[in-house]
C-alpha positions as CSV (number, residue, x, y, z in Angstrom):
1,X,15.1,77.2,210.7
2,X,13.0,74.8,212.6
3,X,10.8,74.2,209.5
4,X,13.9,73.5,207.4
5,X,15.2,71.0,210.0
6,X,11.8,69.3,210.2
7,X,11.7,69.0,206.4
8,X,15.1,67.5,206.2
9,X,14.3,65.1,209.0
10,X,11.0,64.1,207.3
11,X,12.8,63.4,204.0
12,X,15.4,61.2,205.8
13,X,12.7,59.3,207.6
14,X,10.9,58.7,204.4
15,X,14.0,57.5,202.7
16,X,14.8,55.2,205.6
17,X,11.4,53.7,205.5
18,X,11.6,53.2,201.8
19,X,15.0,51.4,202.2
20,X,13.5,49.2,205.0
21,X,10.6,48.2,202.7
22,X,13.1,47.3,199.9
23,X,15.2,45.3,202.3
24,X,12.1,43.4,203.5
25,X,11.2,42.7,199.8
26,X,14.6,41.4,199.0
27,X,14.7,39.3,202.1
28,X,11.3,37.8,201.3
29,X,12.4,37.0,197.7
30,X,15.5,35.3,199.1
31,X,13.4,33.4,201.6
32,X,11.0,32.1,198.9
33,X,14.0,30.8,196.8
34,X,15.8,29.2,199.7
35,X,12.8,27.7,201.3
36,X,11.8,26.2,197.9
37,X,15.3,24.6,197.8
38,X,14.8,23.5,201.4
39,X,11.5,21.8,200.5
40,X,13.2,19.8,197.9
41,X,16.1,19.0,200.2
42,X,13.7,17.8,202.9
43,X,11.8,15.7,200.4
44,X,14.9,14.1,198.9
45,X,16.2,13.4,202.4
46,X,13.2,11.3,203.1
47,X,13.3,9.5,199.7
48,X,10.3,11.4,198.4
49,X,9.6,11.4,194.7
50,X,7.7,14.3,193.2
51,X,5.3,11.9,191.6
52,X,4.2,10.7,195.0
53,X,3.1,14.1,196.2
54,X,-0.5,15.3,195.8
55,X,-1.4,17.7,193.0
56,X,-2.6,21.3,193.6
57,X,-3.4,21.0,197.3
58,X,-2.0,24.5,198.0
59,X,-5.2,26.0,196.5
60,X,-7.1,24.1,199.2
61,X,-4.9,25.1,202.0
62,X,-6.4,28.5,202.8
63,X,-5.0,29.2,206.3
64,X,-5.8,32.0,208.6
65,X,-3.5,35.1,207.9
66,X,-0.7,35.5,210.4
67,X,2.2,37.9,210.9
68,X,4.9,35.3,210.4
69,X,5.6,34.1,206.8
70,X,4.5,30.5,206.3
71,X,5.8,27.8,204.0
72,X,4.3,24.3,203.4
73,X,6.5,21.2,202.8
74,X,4.8,18.1,201.4
75,X,6.7,14.9,202.3
76,X,5.9,11.4,201.2
77,X,6.2,8.8,204.0
78,X,6.0,5.0,204.1
79,X,3.5,5.0,207.0
80,X,-0.2,4.7,206.3
81,X,-1.2,7.7,208.4
82,X,-1.1,11.4,207.6
83,X,0.7,13.8,209.9
84,X,1.6,17.4,210.4
85,X,4.7,19.0,212.0
86,X,4.2,22.8,212.3
87,X,7.4,24.6,213.3
88,X,7.7,28.3,214.2
89,X,11.3,29.6,214.5
90,X,13.9,31.7,212.7
91,X,14.0,30.3,209.2
92,X,17.8,30.0,209.3
93,X,17.6,27.5,212.1
94,X,15.5,25.2,209.9
95,X,17.4,25.6,206.7
96,X,20.8,25.1,208.2
97,X,19.8,21.7,209.3
98,X,19.2,20.5,205.8
99,X,21.9,18.9,203.6
100,X,23.3,21.0,200.7
101,X,21.5,24.2,201.7
102,X,23.6,27.4,202.4
103,X,21.8,30.2,204.2
104,X,22.3,33.7,202.7
105,X,23.3,36.4,205.2
106,X,20.0,38.2,204.6
107,X,18.2,35.3,206.2
108,X,20.4,35.1,209.3
109,X,18.1,37.5,211.2
110,X,16.0,36.4,214.1
111,X,12.8,37.0,212.2
112,X,10.5,34.0,212.7
113,X,9.0,32.0,210.0
114,X,6.5,29.1,210.2
115,X,7.3,25.9,208.3
116,X,4.7,23.1,208.3
117,X,5.7,19.6,207.1
118,X,2.7,17.6,205.9
119,X,3.3,13.9,205.7
120,X,1.4,12.1,202.9
121,X,1.4,8.3,202.9
122,X,2.9,6.8,199.7
123,X,0.1,4.3,199.6
124,X,-2.4,7.2,199.2
125,X,-0.4,9.2,196.7
126,X,-3.2,9.1,194.1
127,X,-6.1,9.2,196.6
128,X,-7.3,12.8,196.2
129,X,-10.5,12.2,198.2
130,X,-8.5,11.0,201.2
131,X,-5.8,13.7,200.7
132,X,-8.4,16.5,201.1
133,X,-10.1,15.3,204.2
134,X,-7.0,14.4,206.0
135,X,-5.1,17.5,204.9
136,X,-8.2,19.4,206.0
137,X,-7.7,17.9,209.5
138,X,-4.0,18.6,209.5
139,X,-4.6,22.2,208.4
140,X,-6.6,22.5,211.6
141,X,-3.3,21.6,213.5
142,X,-1.5,24.3,211.6
143,X,-4.1,26.9,212.5
144,X,-4.0,25.7,216.1
145,X,-0.2,26.1,216.1
146,X,-0.3,29.5,214.5
147,X,-2.9,31.0,216.8
148,X,-2.1,29.3,220.0
149,X,-2.1,25.5,220.6
150,X,-5.2,24.4,222.5
151,X,-3.5,21.5,224.2
152,X,-0.5,23.6,225.2
153,X,-2.8,26.4,226.4
154,X,-4.5,23.9,228.7
155,X,-1.2,22.6,229.9
156,X,0.1,26.1,230.7
157,X,-3.1,26.7,232.7
158,X,-2.4,23.6,234.9
159,X,1.3,23.8,235.6
160,X,2.1,27.5,236.2
161,X,2.9,27.2,239.9
162,X,-0.2,26.9,242.0
163,X,-2.2,29.4,239.9
164,X,-5.0,27.7,237.9
165,X,-6.7,29.6,235.2
166,X,-9.2,29.2,232.3
167,X,-10.9,25.8,231.7
168,X,-8.5,24.1,234.1
169,X,-10.0,25.9,237.0
170,X,-13.3,24.0,236.3
171,X,-11.7,20.6,235.6
172,X,-9.2,20.2,238.4
173,X,-11.7,19.9,241.2
174,X,-13.2,16.8,239.5
175,X,-9.7,15.2,239.6
176,X,-9.1,15.6,243.3
177,X,-10.7,12.3,244.4
178,X,-8.5,10.3,241.9
179,X,-5.1,8.8,242.6
180,X,-2.2,10.9,241.4
181,X,-1.4,8.6,238.6
182,X,-5.0,8.5,237.4
183,X,-5.3,12.3,237.6
184,X,-2.1,12.7,235.6
185,X,-3.4,10.4,232.9
186,X,-6.7,12.2,232.7
187,X,-4.9,15.6,232.3
188,X,-2.6,14.1,229.6
189,X,-5.6,12.7,227.7
190,X,-7.4,16.1,227.8
191,X,-4.2,17.8,226.5
192,X,-3.9,15.3,223.7
193,X,-7.5,14.8,222.7
194,X,-8.6,18.5,222.7
195,X,-6.6,19.5,219.6
196,X,-7.7,16.4,217.8
197,X,-11.4,17.2,218.5
198,X,-10.8,20.8,217.4
199,X,-9.3,19.6,214.1
200,X,-12.0,17.1,213.4
201,X,-14.7,19.8,213.8
202,X,-12.6,22.2,211.8
203,X,-12.6,19.7,209.0
204,X,-16.4,19.3,209.2
205,X,-16.9,23.0,209.0
206,X,-14.7,23.2,206.0
207,X,-15.9,20.1,204.1
208,X,-19.3,19.2,205.4
209,X,-20.6,15.6,205.2
210,X,-17.9,14.5,202.8
211,X,-15.4,15.2,205.5
212,X,-17.2,12.8,207.8
213,X,-17.7,9.9,205.3
214,X,-14.2,9.9,203.8
215,X,-12.6,10.2,207.3
216,X,-14.7,7.3,208.5
217,X,-13.7,5.2,205.5
218,X,-10.0,6.1,206.0
219,X,-10.3,5.3,209.7
220,X,-11.2,1.7,209.0
221,X,-7.9,1.3,207.2
222,X,-5.9,3.3,209.7
223,X,-7.3,1.4,212.7
224,X,-8.7,4.4,214.6
225,X,-11.8,2.6,215.9
226,X,-12.0,0.8,219.3
227,X,-14.2,-1.8,217.8
228,X,-11.4,-2.8,215.4
229,X,-8.8,-3.1,218.2
230,X,-10.1,-6.5,219.2
231,X,-8.3,-7.9,216.1
232,X,-5.0,-6.2,217.1
233,X,-3.7,-7.6,220.3
234,X,-0.4,-6.8,222.0
235,X,2.2,-9.5,222.7
236,X,0.9,-10.4,226.1
237,X,-2.6,-11.1,224.6
238,X,-4.3,-8.0,226.1
239,X,-5.9,-5.2,224.1
240,X,-3.5,-2.3,224.3
241,X,-6.2,0.3,224.6
242,X,-4.3,2.8,226.7
243,X,-1.3,3.0,224.4
244,X,-3.4,3.0,221.2
245,X,-5.7,5.8,222.2
246,X,-3.4,7.9,224.3
247,X,-2.8,10.5,221.5
248,X,-6.1,10.3,219.7
249,X,-9.6,9.6,220.9
250,X,-11.3,6.4,219.5
251,X,-12.9,6.8,216.1
252,X,-16.3,6.1,217.5
253,X,-16.1,9.3,219.7
254,X,-14.7,11.3,216.9
255,X,-17.4,10.3,214.4
256,X,-20.1,11.0,217.0
257,X,-18.7,14.6,217.6
258,X,-18.4,15.2,213.8
259,X,-22.1,14.1,213.3
260,X,-23.1,16.4,216.1
261,X,-21.3,19.3,214.4
262,X,-23.1,18.5,211.1
263,X,-26.4,18.9,213.0
264,X,-25.2,22.2,214.5
265,X,-24.6,23.4,210.9
266,X,-28.2,22.8,210.0
267,X,-28.1,19.3,208.6
268,X,-30.9,16.9,209.3
269,X,-30.1,13.2,208.6
270,X,-32.9,11.9,206.3
271,X,-33.9,15.3,205.0
272,X,-32.7,17.1,201.8
273,X,-29.8,17.5,201.0
274,X,-28.7,14.7,203.4
275,X,-31.4,12.3,202.3
276,X,-31.6,9.1,200.2
277,X,-28.7,6.7,200.1
278,X,-26.3,9.4,201.1
279,X,-28.2,10.2,204.3
280,X,-28.5,6.5,205.0
281,X,-24.7,6.1,205.1
282,X,-24.4,9.0,207.6
283,X,-27.2,7.4,209.7
284,X,-25.4,4.1,209.5
285,X,-22.2,5.6,210.9
286,X,-24.3,7.2,213.7
287,X,-25.8,3.8,214.5
288,X,-22.5,1.9,214.3
289,X,-20.6,4.3,216.6
290,X,-23.5,4.5,219.0
291,X,-22.9,8.1,219.7
292,X,-19.6,7.1,221.3
293,X,-21.4,5.5,224.2
294,X,-20.3,1.9,223.5
295,X,-16.7,3.0,223.2
296,X,-16.8,4.7,226.6
297,X,-18.0,1.6,228.2
298,X,-15.0,-0.4,226.9
299,X,-12.4,2.3,227.8
300,X,-10.5,2.4,231.1
301,X,-12.1,4.7,233.7
302,X,-9.6,7.5,233.1
303,X,-10.4,7.7,229.4
304,X,-14.1,8.0,230.0
305,X,-13.5,10.6,232.6
306,X,-11.3,12.6,230.3
307,X,-14.0,12.5,227.5
308,X,-16.7,13.6,229.9
309,X,-14.6,16.5,231.1
310,X,-13.9,17.6,227.5
311,X,-17.6,17.5,226.7
312,X,-18.5,19.4,229.8
313,X,-15.8,22.1,229.9
314,X,-13.7,22.1,226.7
315,X,-16.1,21.3,223.8
316,X,-18.0,24.6,224.2
317,X,-14.9,26.8,224.1
318,X,-13.5,24.8,221.2
319,X,-16.7,25.4,219.1
320,X,-16.6,29.1,220.0
321,X,-13.0,29.2,218.7
322,X,-14.0,27.4,215.5
323,X,-16.9,29.7,214.9
324,X,-14.6,32.6,215.3
325,X,-12.3,31.2,212.6
326,X,-14.9,29.7,210.3
327,X,-18.2,31.6,210.9
328,X,-21.5,29.9,210.1
329,X,-21.8,31.9,206.9
330,X,-18.5,30.5,205.6
331,X,-19.0,26.9,206.9
332,X,-20.1,24.1,204.5
333,X,-23.8,24.1,205.2
334,X,-26.8,22.3,203.6
335,X,-27.2,24.9,200.7
336,X,-23.7,24.2,199.5
337,X,-24.2,20.4,199.7
338,X,-27.3,20.8,197.6
339,X,-25.3,22.6,195.0
340,X,-22.5,20.0,195.1
341,X,-25.0,17.3,194.4
342,X,-25.9,19.0,191.1
343,X,-22.2,18.9,190.2
344,X,-22.0,15.1,190.9
345,X,-24.0,14.3,187.8
346,X,-21.1,15.6,185.6
347,X,-18.5,13.7,187.6
348,X,-20.5,10.5,187.3
349,X,-20.5,11.0,183.5
350,X,-16.7,11.3,183.6
351,X,-16.5,15.1,183.2
352,X,-13.9,16.9,185.2
353,X,-15.6,20.3,185.4
354,X,-13.8,23.3,186.9
355,X,-16.3,26.1,185.8
356,X,-20.0,26.2,185.7
357,X,-22.0,28.2,183.1
358,X,-24.9,30.0,184.8
359,X,-28.3,30.7,183.3
360,X,-27.2,34.3,182.3
361,X,-24.2,33.0,180.4
362,X,-21.6,34.0,183.1
363,X,-19.0,31.5,184.3
364,X,-18.5,30.6,187.9
365,X,-15.2,29.0,189.0
366,X,-16.0,26.0,191.2
367,X,-14.7,25.9,194.8
368,X,-12.6,23.0,195.9
369,X,-15.0,22.2,198.7
370,X,-17.9,21.9,196.3
371,X,-15.9,19.7,193.9
372,X,-14.9,17.6,196.9
373,X,-18.4,17.0,198.1
374,X,-19.5,16.2,194.5
375,X,-16.8,13.6,194.2
376,X,-17.7,12.1,197.6
377,X,-21.4,11.9,196.5
378,X,-20.2,9.9,193.4
379,X,-18.0,7.8,195.6
380,X,-20.7,6.7,197.9
381,X,-23.9,6.8,195.7
382,X,-23.0,6.9,192.0
383,X,-19.9,4.8,191.7
384,X,-21.6,2.1,189.7
385,X,-22.7,4.7,187.2
386,X,-19.1,5.9,186.8
387,X,-17.8,2.3,186.7
388,X,-20.1,1.6,183.7
389,X,-18.2,4.3,181.8
390,X,-14.7,3.2,182.6
391,X,-13.2,1.3,179.7
392,X,-11.8,-2.2,180.5
393,X,-12.0,-5.9,180.0
394,X,-15.6,-7.2,179.9
395,X,-14.5,-10.1,182.1
396,X,-13.8,-7.7,185.0
397,X,-16.0,-8.3,188.1
398,X,-18.2,-5.6,189.5
399,X,-15.7,-5.0,192.3
400,X,-12.8,-4.7,189.9
401,X,-14.8,-2.1,187.9
402,X,-15.6,-0.2,191.0
403,X,-11.9,-0.2,191.9
404,X,-11.0,1.2,188.5
405,X,-13.8,3.8,188.9
406,X,-12.3,4.9,192.2
407,X,-9.0,5.6,190.5
408,X,-10.8,7.5,187.7
409,X,-12.8,9.5,190.3
410,X,-9.6,10.6,192.0
411,X,-8.1,11.6,188.6
412,X,-11.2,13.6,187.7
413,X,-11.2,15.4,191.0
414,X,-7.5,16.2,190.6
415,X,-8.0,17.6,187.1
416,X,-11.1,19.6,188.2
417,X,-9.1,21.2,191.1
418,X,-6.2,21.9,188.7
419,X,-8.6,23.5,186.2
420,X,-10.2,25.6,188.9
421,X,-6.7,26.9,189.9
422,X,-5.8,27.7,186.4
423,X,-9.1,29.5,185.8
424,X,-8.7,31.5,189.0
425,X,-5.0,32.4,188.1
426,X,-6.1,33.5,184.7
427,X,-9.0,35.6,186.0
428,X,-6.6,37.3,188.5
429,X,-4.0,38.0,185.8
430,X,-6.7,39.4,183.5
431,X,-7.9,41.7,186.2
432,X,-4.4,42.9,186.9
433,X,-3.8,43.7,183.2
434,X,-7.1,45.6,182.9
435,X,-6.2,47.6,186.1
436,X,-2.8,48.6,184.6
437,X,-4.4,49.7,181.4
438,X,-6.6,52.1,183.3
């Protein structure tokens, strides 16, 4: 009798579990459909045209697995800076706020979903090199949000009653001699700057030297350097240093930390593969930024103090967290850059390669990071070679040809990434078909 009852109970439990899996599957399908509509609604709400959004970036956005479902929304914006707004909440709360979107009953549960809106400047809509480095930085923010915000974590450590924990316990004693307003500003800067430093280093570990050089080039346009601020004065005639760098540290400090991370990955400036003209460009940025020291001299006292406290107490734990998420074996080290430099020769010839034929006749699908570093090498070293192959009026100046070559390079990189995605999808589909035939 007991055995029979146990058998009946087991069958009912199995059936209930099967039904639950089916409900989850249906709910997931509905979420995919509705969130796709939501993406379109969000984009249209902001006046975004599909032609203005980057191509095939989702292959690049490999984010740490998480329990909550995650959906990415690309949004074109008129500003000249990239941005990221990760949100983690019940998906119905997000969808119901969009015009023309009705939420199915199946999605009205309290199950949490993560929705990240990535802002892409319209002026950069065809700049694939810039897309990858800046989106690489913003993906760091998504990772940070998903796993536990670094800035918020520090904030929690400092405001929970009188209990001080973690890194804050080491930092707060250094603030006691300061006035209350100065101490509050230092804490605010640490909370704001720590996630930005994390994301800069995250980008370097993902993209290597290309991440540094393209970021630095973009930074001159976006005005992230303290040295450029002298040409941007506030209405009262004074440099608005405190307001400009309250959210992000000056570019000189960020570049210095990124170069330091490259060295930690095994790169030596002036030695292969970071040698020749390419290495000289990196060395030039190291000299121009002065290791961040010149910027610290020009910053108000609170800013310099915040930076020194980050270096002394936050930087180490940040790197440990980075290494946990991107181990050295997966980071973009010198061996991969040496490989990327061999790919640059094809790009400079105007060839958008997505696969490489090895000596044994096998094909290797190229990784986005390798294609990116190859394109960056052409951008900074071989652009004249590519410009010579770009058709155009013979009366064009050298700079006009280089401008046309930049557009061509972005197009080649986009096509190469698209080809790699198609090749990977085809290989995956072929493997699935072979598995079913067995």
